[in-house]
N, C-alpha and C positions, 0 to 999 in steps of 0.2 A: 223487721220493719213494723211499725205500728199500723194497725188496721182500724177502720171506722165503719160503723153500721151504715149500710148504703140505703138511706131513706126508708120508705115504707116497705121495701122488699125484704128487709131483715137480713139480707146478705152482707158480707163484709168485704171491704176493698182496702188495699194498701193505700196509705196516704199519698204516696207517689206511685202513679200507674205508668202505663206506656201508651202513648198515642202511636198508631201505626199507619197513618196516612202516607208517610214517607216510604214505607215498605211496599206501597202499591204503585204510586205515581205522583207526579207533579212536584217533586223535590229533586229533580235530576235522577240519574240512574243508580239503582241499588240492586245488585244481583242477588240471586236466591241464597247463595252461601253467606253473604254479608247480612242478609235479612235474618236468617236463622241464628247467626252469631249474636245479633242484637237481642233477639228474643231470649236466647240462652243467658246472656249477661244480665238482662233485666230479672229473669227468674232467679238467678243465683244470688242477687242482691235483695231478694225478698219482695219483689213486685208481684202482686197477685191480681192486678186489674189490667187487662188489655182492652183498648178501645179501637174499633175498626169500623168499616162501613162497606156496604155492597158496591159502592161506586169507586172505592180506592183501587185503582188498577183494574176496574171492571170485575172485581172479585178476587184479584191476586192476593190482596192483603188478608182476606178471610182464609183463603186456601193455604197461605203460608203459615198462619197461626195454627190451622188444623194439622198441617204436616208436622209442625214442631211439637204440638201436644200429643200427637200419636206416638212420638218417640220418647215422650216423657210422661208416662201414665202415673208416675209418682206425684206429679204436681197437681195442686188444686188452684186453678186460675179462673177468675170471674171474667168472662168474655162478653163484652157489650158490642153490638153492631148497630148499624143505622140503615134506614131504608127511605126511599122516596125521591132520590135525586137522579134516578136513571130514566125519568120520564119528564115530559113537559111540566113545568111548575105552575099548574093550575089546580085549584081546589077540587075540581071534579075528578081528578085522578086519585084522590085519597079516599078510597072506598075498600070495603072488605075483600072483594074478589082480588083486587090488586095487592092488598096486604098479604093475602094467603099466597099469591104467586111469588111475591118478593120474599116472603118468609121461607117458602119452599126452597128457593134458590140459595138463600143464605144458610139454611140448615144443611143443604148439600155441600156447600163450600166449606162450612165449618165441621162437617162430619158429626153432627149431633141431632138428636130427636127434638130437643128443647133448648132454646137459646136463653142464656141467663138474663139478658136485658136487650130489648130492641128499642131504639130511639127513632122518632121521626126526625129526618135529617134536614133541619132548617126549612120547613115547608112554607108555603105562602101564608101570610099572616091570618087570613080568615079561617084557616084550618084549626087554629087553636081555640076558636069559639064554636066549633061544630060538635054538637052532641053525637051525631052519627059517627064521626071519626073516633071518638073515645069509646063509643059503644062497640065499634069494630075492634079496637084494641083490646077491650075487655073480652071479646069473643076469642081472640087469639090466646089469651090467658086461659080461658075456660076450656079451650081445645088442647091445652098443654103443649102448644107450639112454642110459647115463651113463658118464662117464669115471671117477668115483670116488664113494664114499659116506661119509657121516659121520652123526653123531647130534647132536641138540640136547637137552640134559638140564636137569632142574630141580635135581638133587642131586649132591653130590660122590660119593656111593656109586654112582649110575647112571653117572657119568663113568668111574669106575675099572673098573666092569664092562665098559663099552664099549671102553676102552683095551686091555683084555686080548684083544679080538677081533683076529685077525691082519690083516684087510683094512680095518679102520676107518681112514680117512684123517684124520679130524678129529673133534673134540668141541667143540661150541659150548656155552658155559656163562656164567652171570652172574658177572662179575668186575669189581669196582670198589672204590673206597676205602671203600665201605660194605658190601662183600661180599668179605672176604679169605680165607675158608676154603679156596678152591681152591689157594691158595699152598702149603698144608701138604703135601698128598699128590697132588693131581690134576696140577698142573703138573710136578712132578718125574717122575711116572709117564709123562706124555705125552712128556717129553723123552727118557726112557729108551727108550720104545717107538717113537719117531719119528712120533708122532701130532700133527697140528696143533691148535692151540688158537685158537678164535674167541671173543673176549671180547665178550659182548653186555650190553645195559643199562649201558653204561659210565658214564653220567651219572646213574644211579639215577632214570630217568624225568624227568630235568631238575633234580632236587634239587641235584646237584653243580654246576650252573651258577650257583648262588647268587642266582637271579632271583626265587625264590618266597618269600612270607611266609605266615603262618598264615591270612591272609585271602584268598589267591589263589583265584579261582574258575576251574575248568576247564569246558569245554563238556560238555554232557550226553552227547555221543557220543565223549568222550575217556575212555580206560580209567582215567585218573587220577581220574575221577569215579565211574565205575560198577564199578570192580574194586578199590577200596582194601582190601577185606577178602576178596578172592578170590571175589567173587560170580559171575564169569564164567569165570575160569581161574585158574591158580596165583597166589596173592597175591604171590609173590616176583617176578613180572614187573612189578609196579607199585611204584615207589619201592623196589625191591629187597627188599620185604617189611618195610621200616622204617615204623613208625608215623609218619604225616605230620608231626605237631607235633614229635616228636623229631628227625625228619629235617631240618626247617627250621632248628632251633637248631644242629644239628651242621653243616649246610651253611654257615651263617654263619661258624662257627669254621673250617671247611675253607677257605672263600674267603680268610680272613685269612692263610692260609699260602702263598698264591700269590706266587712271586718276582716281582720287577719284570719287566714285559714279558709276563707270563702272565695270561690271563683264567682265572677259576676252572675253566671247562669244559676249557680247555687243560691246566691242572694235573692234572685228573682223567684226561685221556687220556694225558698224558705219563707219569703214574704207571703206567698199564697197559702202555704200550709198553716201559717199562723192566723189566717182570717177566720173568725168564728162562723161556722156554717159550712165550710168547705169539707167535702167528703174525700175527694181525691183530685190530684192535679195530674194531667196527662202530657208531659213533654214527649216529643218525638226524639228519636236518636237514629243516626246513620251509621254509627260505629259502636262496638261494645264499650269502648272507653267512655263515650258520651252517655250510654245507658247507665254505666256504673256511677259516673259522676252525678248524674241526675238523681239516682236513688240515694246517694250519700247525703243529699240535702235534707232528707228526712231525719237524719241523726245529728245534724248540726245544732248548736245551741240556739235558743230563741234570740231573735233580733232585739236589740235594746230599744227603749222608747225613743232615744235620740235618733237612732237610725231610721226607725219607722217614720218619725216626723220629717226627717230630711227627704225620704222617698216621697212622702205626700207633698212636700213643698216643691220638689222637682216636677211632679205631675201637674200641680196647680199652675206653675209658671210656664211650662213648655208644652204640655200635652192637652190639658183639659178642654181648652176651647176648640181643638180640632175634632174631638171625638164625642163629647157628651151630648151634643144636640142631635147626633145621627143614630146613636145606638143606646 
């Protein structure tokens, strides 16, 4: 699989990575055997970027990745984690002492002395403007606890503030065919600054797979049940903030745009891979088959100008007004 330079860090990441939120929690139940099978399938298909967080299953996702990599010392995988969501979301918690404690825990979970990339996990907006926060992150690099740092953001405004910071290696942001606003300013600014872009929620929580109907029922412990209106965290993380019934209708239209040989989910991933400035896209997977299909999108032919225009028209007609004013 093709790899791209990961921003200012100089490291390389596969253009299709693996998001591992679902291997920790909030997507229904995934047992350890199935989680390891997903990681194995991703690695076999050339995925070299795993994204996790200390809060996914309260460390379970990090520990699962560590267990997998211990058994595969032949692999070189760039592992990125996140920190900050295990405490009250107030700016006062984003200080060096907490960063060191959170980092110690993640290093133990991952079984490493130094983490490839640590990202602030969608912190309160004022955090992005704090010199002290970024000085503290620079200290973690100087102490060789982390090789590089980035941020995971909710809004384009937060992304632009972070990109202006001289040592931010990457910005993780929701980008998909139902969330196009980052194309306007964020991706061009990142390219200009040499900052990597990690595209998350690429399938709009599965909507863009085309598999769901208005009658689909998700498990009680799945965020697509309990966070549809932002009850537990930012609403934009669930179905990209799109009203579910609107999303189902739009997803059916999106699926019809898939060229021959493309599954709808692969169309969604290929669209992201083609956007200038994207370093890697991180779909999740609950089965090895999903992991392999996601990775295969990296090798599909580029989408035609006609298909790209049709996807943009769909977004403008059905989705744009719901999401652009909020994120």
